[in-house]
N, C-alpha and C positions, 0 to 999 in steps of 0.2 A: 684435719680441724675439730676441735671439743666441741661435742652437744649439749647444750643446757638441757636442762628440766624439760620434761615433757610441759606444755602447756596445752589447754582447753582450745581459747584464742589468743592468736595476735594482730594487733591493729597495727598496719604498719602507716605513720602518718598522726602526729599530734596537734592536730590543725582543727578547728571546728568540729566538724561531720566526726575526724577520730577520738576526739574527748568524749563528744557526745555518746558516741556507738559505745564507747570502752564502758561510761557509767551505765548507762540501757542495760546492758546486758549483763553487768557485773552485781547490779542491784539485785537481778531476777536471777542470779544464778551464784549464792554466794559460797558453793561448793564449790566452784570452778577457778582455776586458773587464767588470768587473762592479763596477757602483755602488750604495752604500746612501745614501738619503737620510734623513732624520730631523727633524721641525720641532723637536725637544730638546734638548742635550747627552745626552751618552751618559749613562749609569746616572739617567737623569732618572726620578721616580716619579710625574710628572705626567700620564701615558699609560696606568698598568695600577696593580695592586694595588700597595702602599706596603710599604716596611720592609724586613727585611734577610733574611727566611727564606719558603720555602712549602714550602706543605704536602707531601709526596712518598709517597705511597701506589699499591701495584700493582692492591689491591682496587676493583671495578667492580661496579655492581649488572648493567650491559649485558657480555654475553660477549664482544660482536664489539671494544668498549673495554678491557674486561680485556686479550685478549690482545692489543693494543695495548701495554699498561704492561709486558707480561712483555716482548717486545722492545725498550721504550726501554729498561728495565733494564738490559738486555745493552749496549744503546749508552751510556750512564753508564758504566757500569763502564770502559768503552772509553774515553772522553771523560777521564775520573781519571786512568786509565794514562800517556794522552799527554799529559796537565797538570800529573802528577805530582803532584797536589793531591786532599785530598777534596772534592768537592762534596754528596752526598748524607748526612748523619748520621743513621744507620739506628736513631734510638732509640725506634722505633714508631708506629705509629698508632691510636689507640683512640676507637673512636665507640660513643656509648651514647645510651639515650635510647628514645623510644615507636619501637618495630620498626616498624611500620607503615606512619610517616611517610614518603610521600615528599617529598625534594628536590631540590636541583640536584647533592647531593654521590651522590643513591641512595636507597636505602633499606637500613635495617640488615638485615631478613629475607631481602629478595631478594640482599643482598652477600652474605649469609651460606649460601648455598645455591651462588651463583658462586662462592663460595671452595670449596665442596664438589665442586664439577664440576674447577673448575682444580687442585684436588689444591692448592689451596695453605694451607699450615698457620696457625691462628689459635686464639686460645685463647677461648672463650664465657663472658663472665661474666654476672654478678646484679650488681644495682645495687649489692647492699648490700656485694659481693666489690669491687667500682668503689671505692665510698668509704669501706669498708677500706683498701686497696692505694694508693690517689692522693689519698685527702683530701677529695674531694667531701666535701657533707653536704645533707639536705633536699632530696634530687630522688626523684622519685613513686618508691615500691618496686616498680612494677611496671614498672621500665624495664629496659632491659639491655644488653646489648654484646658487644665484641670487642675482642682486643687482636691486631692482624697487627704482629709484628716487626719484617718489615722495610721497613713504613713509618717514617715520620719527617722530616725537614726539609731541605731542600737550600737551600744556602746561595747567597743571589742575587748578590749583590758579585763573588764567587767565578768562578762561571759566565759570568758575563757579561764579567769581565776578560779571563777564558780564552778563549772565545768571538772576541772583537774580535781579540785577540793573535794566533790562528791564522789571521783571516781576513784581518789587515792582513799576517801572512807570506807568505800565499797569494795577493796580489797586489790584494786589495780594496781601492777608494778610496771614503773615507765624505766623506761631507760632511752636518754637524749644521747646525741652525737653518733647515732648507730645507723650510717646509712646502709640501706640493703642493697645488696649487690642480683640475688636471684633469687627468686621464687619457685620452687620447683612442687604444685601438686601432684597427687598421685591418690590410687581409688582410696587411700585410706586415711589422709591427710597432706599437708603441706611443709614442704621443708625449705625455711629461709635463711639464706646465707648473708652475712655481714663480712667487711674484711677484718673483723675480730673474732667472729662469734657463727656458730650454725645451729639454729633452733629449729626447735618439732612441732607442730600445732594439728590438732582437731580440722582447726579450720582458721581462715585469714581474712581480713577485710583490706583490701589496698584504699586508701585514700590520701595518697602522700600527692596530691597538687600537681604541680607540673612533675616528678617523677613517676607518676604512675604509668604513661603511656609507656615510658623504658621498660619497666619491666614487664606489661601486658606483653609487648612488641615482643620479647623472649618466647611468648606462650603463642605466639601464631596470632594473638587477639589485637587487629589494629581499629583501633577508634579511632574516628575523624575530630582529632583534638588539634587545635594550635595556642601557640603560649605564645602572650606578644606582653612584652615592655612598655608599658605605658607612663607618662608624666605625671605628678599631683604637686602644686605647688601651693603654698600657703604665705599668707599677703593680710594684712591690717586692712582694719576697716577706717574710712575717714569720717563715718557717723555711722549711727547706730539704727537700725529702723524699726525693729521689734525685738520684744526680748527672747524672742525664739523664734527667727524665723524658717521656713521650710527648706527640706532639701529640695534640689531642682535638677531636672535634666530636660538638655535642650536636644530638642528632634531636628536635626538639618539635613539638606542634601550632600552627599559627599562632594567633594573638591579632588581636584587630580593630585595632591599630594599626599590626602586622608579620609578617613568618612567621616571630617566634623563634626563630631559629637562630642559633648562638653557637660557635666554637672559639677555639683556643687554643694559643699555642707556647707554653713554656717558655723558660728564660732558655739562649738557643741556645748550643754547645758551641764556638765559635769567638768568642765576645765573654766579656768581665769586667764588663757591665755591670749583671748580675744581674737584669733586668729579665724578667716573663712580658708577652707580648701578646695579650691579646682582642680577637676581633674581632665584628663583629655582619654576618651574612651575611642583610641584612634588603634583599628587593627589594620596595623601594616608591619613589614618586616616582621614576620613570625622568627622564635627562637630557633635554632638548629646547633647540629653539632658544630657546625662553620662560624654562626652567628651566636653566640651563647651571650646571656641576658651581662651587660656590664654593672648592673645597679646603678646605674647615674641618671640621670633624666637626659633626654635625646634634647639638646638645645634646640633643633629648631618648633621641636611639641611645645617646649617652655614658652618659645617665644609667640606662639599661636596661642597658646593658653590667655599667657597675656595680654596679648593684643584683644581679646574676646573680652577681656577686663578692661581694659582703656576704650573699648569702643561702645560697651554695652552694662557695665557697673559705675557707675560713677561713685558708688558709694564706697567703693575700691580704694585701694593707694599701690597698686602696683607696682611703681617707680620709686617709690619709698624705701621700703624693704619687701623680700619676699626670700623664700626658700623653695628647692624643689629636692624633690627624691624619684625615685620610681618605683614602679609596682610591676608582679606578674600577674596577668589573669590568663585561665587554661577557659578557652571559649571550644564548645564545638563548632565546627566549619561548616553543618549545615544550619542556617539561619533557622529553619522552623522547629531544630531541636534546642533545649535548653542545658540538659544534663543527661547523663549516662548514669544509672544507679540500678543494677542486676547481679544475678550468681551468675558465674562464666558456667554454668551447667551445661554442655553440649558445646561448649565452645573448645576445651582443652580438657587432654586426661586429668581427672582428677578433680576437673570444672567444679564440679558440685560443690568442694569443699574449701571455695574461692569467691566472695564476695566484692564488687567494686563500684565505688561510686568516684565519679571521675566527671569534673569538666562543670562549667556555668558559675553564676554568681550565686552561689550557694548558701552564703553566709546565712541569710534569712532564714533560713532552711532547717537550721542547725539541730534545733529539739525533735521537728518530725525528721528528718535523715535518718538520725541518732537513733530512731526507733524503728525506724524501717531497716535500715543494715542488722540491726541487733536481732531482729524479727527472721531475717536473712543468715544469719549466722546459725540460729534455731533451726533452720530448715522447716519454718513457718510461713503461712500465705501472709504477707505487709497485712498489716490491720488498714491502708488506704491502699488506694486504687493507684497502681504505679505504672499503667502500661503507656505513659507518655515518658517515663525515664529508661525504662527498658533498652535492651539494646541485641 
């Protein structure tokens, strides 16, 4: 198999972290050659969560992660200034439900404690206040929640196209529809094999979403990650409550069939389609070789979401018109862990030449994790404390 030219850095995965890393590294190393490989086209929705928006929030239950979101916020503002466009629409982050239930988003009660510790302002709300203000109905009167006004939604397409443009301007080379089959690190670098090509680089970043686990298993690096296919439903409104309603997440105790967690994006501020997007956060039936993703929404999960809308969201019209899609979410199996981000030094032969970013709802950390990965590829101590992310 033919070997291409020697690269300084190869990045596997052209998602948000891969693009951000490519730009950050190339910007600081104009004399080096950086290559990004991805098995899909740019802006694919096959390798991670789908849709036009992602949840932006500052608040976390874990203080170590919370501190990182505050740093990420500064970098988002710098990125917006450089791009001369708004990437985060700060319409607010509304959490409500059972305040004592732990989920992959954290816990309401502990998060309020963390916001107090971090001096982040928020408005604590009873369920009656939430129903009156935001139009929900029929939820448990013992539920409670809060509104954090700096939260909101991230414009996915604008963010990815911005990073792609910045990376291209910095000299990064992209090769799409090049799926990586094997990575072979050694003491002097890493060999990367696709079905068409053999590549060689001094350093490699693995940030390929659902594909990362399989690549790392070949090196006997086992990360406790599970991939789930979750349903997303878009539907019309029967009425408009406010110009920009907040993103919301409903914390509820699990039921026999699923984790009973729902979230919702109001009609996003940069689109004119006027559709709400309602998602299920069900960690059930993890993807395996035998249980491959269908890229179609599970009908039972769709019905669960529609029933939630019928019972609790009278401002929607789920039975008039709706469309469903699915998304892949790669999440740590350990509920106390959010992400894996580290050098593979000591984990395999040549691991010092390999950096891994895998798992979690990471889009909100895009500019921060890009800088951290660039630091690790440069064999520098990251600018921020990533002890909660290392593996």
